[in-house]
C-alpha positions, 0 to 999 in steps of 0.5 A: 492236604485237604480234600473237599468232599463236596468239591469232588462230588461236583466234579464227578457229577459234571463229569457223568452229566458231561458224558451222558449229554456227549453220548446223546449228542453223538447218538443224535448226530448219527441218527440225523446222518443216517436220516439224511444220507442218500440210498447207498449207491453200491447196493444191489439193484432191484428188479430187472435193474442192472448195474453197469460199470464203465472201465477206463482204458489203461494208461499208455505205456509209451515214454512220450511226454505228450501222450502222457500229458494228453492222457492226464488232461483227458482222464484226470489221472 
């Protein structure tokens, strides 16, 4: 079996260039996604602002199908 050094060096060079370009593209994508993304909605409020959470009432425990269907259509759960 004959091993060509020129062929193997070109393959290794291709793998190295491919890896460097892959890292550059993924890093650029990550930077772009961070630059475009909106402000984090769950961060601590600043100043006199208050963060208010509204909890949905508990689902009805009744076995009545109409009540459960009404609950599903009203709250989407």
